[in-house]
C-alpha beads as a LAMMPS data file, in Angstrom:
LAMMPS data file: protein, C-alpha beads

254 atoms
253 bonds

1 atom types
1 bond types

-500.0 500.0 xlo xhi
-500.0 500.0 ylo yhi
-500.0 500.0 zlo zhi

Masses

1 110.0

Atoms # bond

1 1 1 -15.111 -401.768 426.503
2 1 1 -13.482 -401.595 429.916
3 1 1 -10.675 -399.040 430.538
4 1 1 -7.331 -399.085 432.462
5 1 1 -8.430 -398.316 436.131
6 1 1 -4.926 -396.938 436.284
7 1 1 -4.957 -394.306 433.777
8 1 1 -8.839 -394.389 432.299
9 1 1 -7.480 -395.251 428.808
10 1 1 -8.997 -397.739 426.140
11 1 1 -7.155 -401.292 426.878
12 1 1 -5.214 -401.126 423.872
13 1 1 -1.499 -400.375 422.808
14 1 1 -0.250 -398.143 420.110
15 1 1 2.703 -399.580 418.004
16 1 1 4.627 -397.696 415.689
17 1 1 6.096 -399.563 412.688
18 1 1 9.962 -400.346 412.732
19 1 1 12.453 -399.467 410.091
20 1 1 13.385 -403.218 409.671
21 1 1 10.111 -405.296 410.144
22 1 1 9.012 -404.868 406.366
23 1 1 5.746 -407.083 407.001
24 1 1 4.944 -404.354 409.657
25 1 1 5.471 -401.428 407.855
26 1 1 3.607 -402.564 404.716
27 1 1 0.582 -403.093 406.702
28 1 1 1.377 -399.629 408.134
29 1 1 1.853 -397.934 405.126
30 1 1 -1.538 -396.909 403.956
31 1 1 -1.842 -395.056 407.353
32 1 1 1.592 -394.307 408.464
33 1 1 0.382 -394.420 412.187
34 1 1 1.505 -397.780 413.279
35 1 1 -1.125 -400.465 414.589
36 1 1 -3.356 -400.555 417.888
37 1 1 -3.150 -403.842 419.763
38 1 1 -4.911 -405.001 422.730
39 1 1 -3.327 -404.446 426.146
40 1 1 -5.392 -405.959 428.704
41 1 1 -4.455 -407.289 432.184
42 1 1 -7.572 -408.325 434.366
43 1 1 -6.787 -409.339 437.514
44 1 1 -8.813 -411.968 439.934
45 1 1 -10.729 -409.127 441.580
46 1 1 -11.926 -407.833 438.136
47 1 1 -9.751 -404.636 437.833
48 1 1 -8.259 -404.055 434.426
49 1 1 -4.590 -402.619 433.789
50 1 1 -2.448 -401.827 430.983
51 1 1 0.454 -404.150 431.239
52 1 1 2.930 -401.202 432.143
53 1 1 0.386 -399.592 434.246
54 1 1 0.329 -402.543 436.597
55 1 1 4.240 -402.924 436.598
56 1 1 3.661 -398.851 437.538
57 1 1 1.548 -399.583 440.631
58 1 1 2.703 -403.204 441.707
59 1 1 4.153 -403.548 444.647
60 1 1 2.654 -405.898 447.070
61 1 1 0.072 -408.596 447.067
62 1 1 -2.795 -406.732 446.915
63 1 1 -4.658 -405.085 443.569
64 1 1 -3.065 -401.490 443.772
65 1 1 -6.631 -400.092 442.972
66 1 1 -9.423 -402.032 444.758
67 1 1 -7.056 -403.477 447.632
68 1 1 -8.519 -406.818 446.974
69 1 1 -5.700 -409.849 447.771
70 1 1 -5.088 -410.934 444.455
71 1 1 -2.055 -413.646 445.165
72 1 1 -3.150 -417.131 445.931
73 1 1 -1.586 -420.535 447.264
74 1 1 -1.144 -423.605 445.342
75 1 1 -1.393 -426.884 446.956
76 1 1 2.522 -427.505 446.966
77 1 1 2.584 -424.182 448.913
78 1 1 3.647 -421.907 446.042
79 1 1 2.709 -418.577 445.153
80 1 1 0.675 -417.235 442.112
81 1 1 -0.721 -414.310 440.821
82 1 1 -3.607 -415.461 437.813
83 1 1 -4.873 -412.950 435.437
84 1 1 -6.729 -413.158 432.190
85 1 1 -4.300 -411.602 429.765
86 1 1 -5.264 -410.352 426.040
87 1 1 -2.335 -408.770 424.330
88 1 1 -0.915 -409.014 420.537
89 1 1 -0.457 -412.883 421.093
90 1 1 -4.221 -413.452 421.891
91 1 1 -6.103 -414.406 424.960
92 1 1 -4.717 -416.319 427.769
93 1 1 -6.931 -417.124 431.088
94 1 1 -5.560 -418.302 434.438
95 1 1 -1.690 -417.160 433.471
96 1 1 0.697 -416.695 436.596
97 1 1 2.185 -413.494 436.180
98 1 1 3.298 -413.070 439.511
99 1 1 7.410 -414.309 438.370
100 1 1 7.309 -411.458 435.999
101 1 1 5.901 -408.831 438.330
102 1 1 8.363 -410.098 440.738
103 1 1 11.334 -409.291 438.533
104 1 1 9.950 -406.107 437.352
105 1 1 9.705 -404.832 440.776
106 1 1 13.511 -406.146 441.748
107 1 1 14.316 -404.056 438.599
108 1 1 12.951 -400.894 439.543
109 1 1 15.335 -401.048 442.650
110 1 1 18.183 -402.267 440.779
111 1 1 17.760 -401.192 436.923
112 1 1 21.388 -401.875 436.870
113 1 1 21.021 -405.016 436.696
114 1 1 18.529 -405.264 433.743
115 1 1 21.485 -406.751 431.530
116 1 1 22.504 -409.158 434.025
117 1 1 18.720 -410.901 433.784
118 1 1 18.609 -410.714 430.232
119 1 1 21.848 -412.428 430.142
120 1 1 20.487 -415.198 432.368
121 1 1 17.466 -415.687 429.982
122 1 1 19.733 -415.659 427.037
123 1 1 21.228 -418.885 428.650
124 1 1 18.116 -420.767 429.122
125 1 1 17.253 -420.048 425.663
126 1 1 20.726 -421.104 424.354
127 1 1 21.073 -418.265 422.277
128 1 1 24.610 -417.846 421.881
129 1 1 24.973 -415.290 419.604
130 1 1 22.555 -412.887 421.625
131 1 1 25.008 -413.776 424.961
132 1 1 27.967 -412.578 422.651
133 1 1 26.147 -409.132 421.274
134 1 1 25.075 -408.485 424.627
135 1 1 28.917 -408.968 426.066
136 1 1 30.411 -406.723 423.366
137 1 1 27.605 -404.077 423.907
138 1 1 28.526 -404.022 427.737
139 1 1 32.127 -403.876 426.853
140 1 1 31.411 -400.664 424.693
141 1 1 29.440 -399.284 427.763
142 1 1 32.070 -400.096 430.137
143 1 1 35.510 -398.784 428.244
144 1 1 36.733 -396.556 430.941
145 1 1 35.202 -398.585 433.587
146 1 1 36.715 -401.305 435.432
147 1 1 36.036 -404.712 434.814
148 1 1 34.426 -406.063 431.497
149 1 1 31.608 -408.089 431.703
150 1 1 32.814 -409.452 435.483
151 1 1 29.263 -408.851 436.851
152 1 1 27.300 -410.464 434.138
153 1 1 29.432 -413.632 433.463
154 1 1 29.377 -414.646 437.199
155 1 1 25.638 -412.932 437.863
156 1 1 23.761 -415.034 440.031
157 1 1 19.875 -414.692 440.112
158 1 1 19.047 -413.049 443.246
159 1 1 15.193 -413.250 443.303
160 1 1 15.057 -417.013 443.789
161 1 1 17.765 -419.584 442.651
162 1 1 20.700 -417.887 442.910
163 1 1 21.788 -419.925 439.738
164 1 1 24.656 -418.628 437.310
165 1 1 24.567 -418.657 433.822
166 1 1 26.333 -422.208 433.705
167 1 1 23.579 -423.560 436.510
168 1 1 20.823 -422.494 433.938
169 1 1 22.812 -423.652 430.919
170 1 1 23.336 -427.340 432.777
171 1 1 19.543 -427.495 433.768
172 1 1 18.404 -426.540 430.422
173 1 1 20.885 -428.535 428.410
174 1 1 22.465 -425.763 426.609
175 1 1 26.006 -427.411 425.570
176 1 1 27.044 -424.559 423.183
177 1 1 25.956 -421.735 426.331
178 1 1 28.282 -424.184 428.474
179 1 1 31.205 -424.153 426.270
180 1 1 30.955 -420.290 426.262
181 1 1 30.744 -419.812 429.662
182 1 1 33.898 -422.032 430.314
183 1 1 35.728 -420.524 427.795
184 1 1 34.961 -416.781 429.013
185 1 1 34.864 -417.394 433.136
186 1 1 36.612 -420.571 434.036
187 1 1 40.215 -421.677 434.090
188 1 1 39.682 -424.650 431.768
189 1 1 42.557 -425.197 429.938
190 1 1 42.212 -424.670 426.091
191 1 1 43.936 -427.846 425.173
192 1 1 40.350 -429.230 427.030
193 1 1 38.402 -427.820 424.696
194 1 1 37.278 -429.915 421.776
195 1 1 38.367 -428.539 418.553
196 1 1 34.355 -427.719 417.350
197 1 1 33.717 -425.847 420.703
198 1 1 36.915 -423.826 420.318
199 1 1 36.667 -423.152 417.012
200 1 1 32.780 -421.949 417.190
201 1 1 33.811 -420.046 420.281
202 1 1 36.514 -418.076 419.000
203 1 1 35.360 -417.641 415.886
204 1 1 32.105 -415.681 417.593
205 1 1 33.898 -413.534 419.975
206 1 1 35.836 -410.575 419.493
207 1 1 36.209 -410.130 423.019
208 1 1 39.173 -412.822 423.764
209 1 1 39.974 -414.957 426.597
210 1 1 41.011 -412.580 429.718
211 1 1 43.158 -413.983 432.322
212 1 1 41.057 -415.844 434.920
213 1 1 43.592 -415.939 437.783
214 1 1 42.345 -413.455 439.914
215 1 1 38.481 -414.000 439.278
216 1 1 35.956 -416.669 440.903
217 1 1 36.133 -419.634 438.419
218 1 1 32.270 -419.851 437.054
219 1 1 32.222 -423.694 437.767
220 1 1 32.774 -422.815 441.794
221 1 1 29.703 -420.429 442.080
222 1 1 26.878 -422.624 444.290
223 1 1 22.892 -421.939 443.963
224 1 1 20.713 -421.364 446.888
225 1 1 20.983 -425.087 447.630
226 1 1 24.647 -424.869 447.750
227 1 1 25.208 -426.856 444.743
228 1 1 27.696 -426.214 441.614
229 1 1 26.653 -426.743 438.285
230 1 1 28.437 -429.731 438.113
231 1 1 26.323 -431.073 441.060
232 1 1 23.376 -430.296 438.841
233 1 1 24.726 -431.593 436.107
234 1 1 24.909 -435.320 437.949
235 1 1 21.214 -435.174 438.847
236 1 1 20.434 -434.777 434.919
237 1 1 22.935 -437.010 433.201
238 1 1 22.062 -437.284 429.733
239 1 1 24.541 -434.760 427.933
240 1 1 26.644 -434.003 431.004
241 1 1 27.615 -437.326 431.242
242 1 1 31.187 -437.095 429.085
243 1 1 31.667 -434.118 430.689
244 1 1 31.475 -435.566 434.332
245 1 1 33.672 -438.687 433.401
246 1 1 36.121 -436.163 432.743
247 1 1 35.558 -433.531 435.119
248 1 1 34.906 -430.680 432.837
249 1 1 32.530 -428.872 435.041
250 1 1 34.536 -429.374 438.019
251 1 1 35.623 -426.540 440.195
252 1 1 39.390 -426.395 440.594
253 1 1 38.746 -425.384 444.555
254 1 1 36.890 -428.814 445.024

Bonds

1 1 1 2
2 1 2 3
3 1 3 4
4 1 4 5
5 1 5 6
6 1 6 7
7 1 7 8
8 1 8 9
9 1 9 10
10 1 10 11
11 1 11 12
12 1 12 13
13 1 13 14
14 1 14 15
15 1 15 16
16 1 16 17
17 1 17 18
18 1 18 19
19 1 19 20
20 1 20 21
21 1 21 22
22 1 22 23
23 1 23 24
24 1 24 25
25 1 25 26
26 1 26 27
27 1 27 28
28 1 28 29
29 1 29 30
30 1 30 31
31 1 31 32
32 1 32 33
33 1 33 34
34 1 34 35
35 1 35 36
36 1 36 37
37 1 37 38
38 1 38 39
39 1 39 40
40 1 40 41
41 1 41 42
42 1 42 43
43 1 43 44
44 1 44 45
45 1 45 46
46 1 46 47
47 1 47 48
48 1 48 49
49 1 49 50
50 1 50 51
51 1 51 52
52 1 52 53
53 1 53 54
54 1 54 55
55 1 55 56
56 1 56 57
57 1 57 58
58 1 58 59
59 1 59 60
60 1 60 61
61 1 61 62
62 1 62 63
63 1 63 64
64 1 64 65
65 1 65 66
66 1 66 67
67 1 67 68
68 1 68 69
69 1 69 70
70 1 70 71
71 1 71 72
72 1 72 73
73 1 73 74
74 1 74 75
75 1 75 76
76 1 76 77
77 1 77 78
78 1 78 79
79 1 79 80
80 1 80 81
81 1 81 82
82 1 82 83
83 1 83 84
84 1 84 85
85 1 85 86
86 1 86 87
87 1 87 88
88 1 88 89
89 1 89 90
90 1 90 91
91 1 91 92
92 1 92 93
93 1 93 94
94 1 94 95
95 1 95 96
96 1 96 97
97 1 97 98
98 1 98 99
99 1 99 100
100 1 100 101
101 1 101 102
102 1 102 103
103 1 103 104
104 1 104 105
105 1 105 106
106 1 106 107
107 1 107 108
108 1 108 109
109 1 109 110
110 1 110 111
111 1 111 112
112 1 112 113
113 1 113 114
114 1 114 115
115 1 115 116
116 1 116 117
117 1 117 118
118 1 118 119
119 1 119 120
120 1 120 121
121 1 121 122
122 1 122 123
123 1 123 124
124 1 124 125
125 1 125 126
126 1 126 127
127 1 127 128
128 1 128 129
129 1 129 130
130 1 130 131
131 1 131 132
132 1 132 133
133 1 133 134
134 1 134 135
135 1 135 136
136 1 136 137
137 1 137 138
138 1 138 139
139 1 139 140
140 1 140 141
141 1 141 142
142 1 142 143
143 1 143 144
144 1 144 145
145 1 145 146
146 1 146 147
147 1 147 148
148 1 148 149
149 1 149 150
150 1 150 151
151 1 151 152
152 1 152 153
153 1 153 154
154 1 154 155
155 1 155 156
156 1 156 157
157 1 157 158
158 1 158 159
159 1 159 160
160 1 160 161
161 1 161 162
162 1 162 163
163 1 163 164
164 1 164 165
165 1 165 166
166 1 166 167
167 1 167 168
168 1 168 169
169 1 169 170
170 1 170 171
171 1 171 172
172 1 172 173
173 1 173 174
174 1 174 175
175 1 175 176
176 1 176 177
177 1 177 178
178 1 178 179
179 1 179 180
180 1 180 181
181 1 181 182
182 1 182 183
183 1 183 184
184 1 184 185
185 1 185 186
186 1 186 187
187 1 187 188
188 1 188 189
189 1 189 190
190 1 190 191
191 1 191 192
192 1 192 193
193 1 193 194
194 1 194 195
195 1 195 196
196 1 196 197
197 1 197 198
198 1 198 199
199 1 199 200
200 1 200 201
201 1 201 202
202 1 202 203
203 1 203 204
204 1 204 205
205 1 205 206
206 1 206 207
207 1 207 208
208 1 208 209
209 1 209 210
210 1 210 211
211 1 211 212
212 1 212 213
213 1 213 214
214 1 214 215
215 1 215 216
216 1 216 217
217 1 217 218
218 1 218 219
219 1 219 220
220 1 220 221
221 1 221 222
222 1 222 223
223 1 223 224
224 1 224 225
225 1 225 226
226 1 226 227
227 1 227 228
228 1 228 229
229 1 229 230
230 1 230 231
231 1 231 232
232 1 232 233
233 1 233 234
234 1 234 235
235 1 235 236
236 1 236 237
237 1 237 238
238 1 238 239
239 1 239 240
240 1 240 241
241 1 241 242
242 1 242 243
243 1 243 244
244 1 244 245
245 1 245 246
246 1 246 247
247 1 247 248
248 1 248 249
249 1 249 250
250 1 250 251
251 1 251 252
252 1 252 253
253 1 253 254
C-alpha cells in the first residue's frame, strides 16, 4: 500500500465515533476504537497525500513533494488541479480540487473568515436554519465586541467573484435565504414582506432586526463584475420576476 509522501504513514484516516451518531457508535462499539477510512489524494505527478497533509503543504502550483507542475489549463483558459481521490465517500477520478485548495490556502492567511465562508456555503445550499445557527453563534462569540454579525451578513467572496450572500441566494434561486437576508441586512420596510415570509423569518430568529440606517444595504453590494443582486436576478428571471416587478431587490441608493 502506498504511503503519504509527506508523513510516510498509511493512507487511512482514523475516525472516532460521535456521541450523536448512533449508527456509527453501534458499529464501533465492539472495539470502542472508531473506524479507519481511506484518505488518499493522488496527484497527477503520482505522489500520494493525506488530505490534511496536502492542505498543510500546498502553497503553489507545483507538487510540494516532487516539484512537478500539477496545475493545468482547460480549453476556456481556466485552471484546474486534477487528482484521484479515495476517501470515505468512495473513489473519484479526475476531480478538480483547485477551488478547495485555493480556499484553504486563503483561510490559512485569514482564519478569522472561516465562519464567513461557511455563511456563503449555507446561502448556496439554501440552509436557512444553519445560517440562523451560525449568526446566533457569532452573537455569542461577540457579546463584548462591536457590531454583531456585521461582517458575515455583508461578507463578499474575495477569492473569486466578490459575491455577497444575496448574490449567491439569487444565483441559486434560494428564495427563503433572500427573504432572510433582506430582513437582517436591508432597509426593505416590513410591510413589503409577505406574511408567510415575515412569519417564517421572525419565527426562526431570536436575533431581531437591527437598525440598518448606518449600514450598507445588502442590495447595494456589487460583485466582481460590478453587478448588484438585482442585476443578477434580471439575467435569471423565473422566481425573481415578481420581485423585480415590484423593486424588492432594488438598492435604495440606485
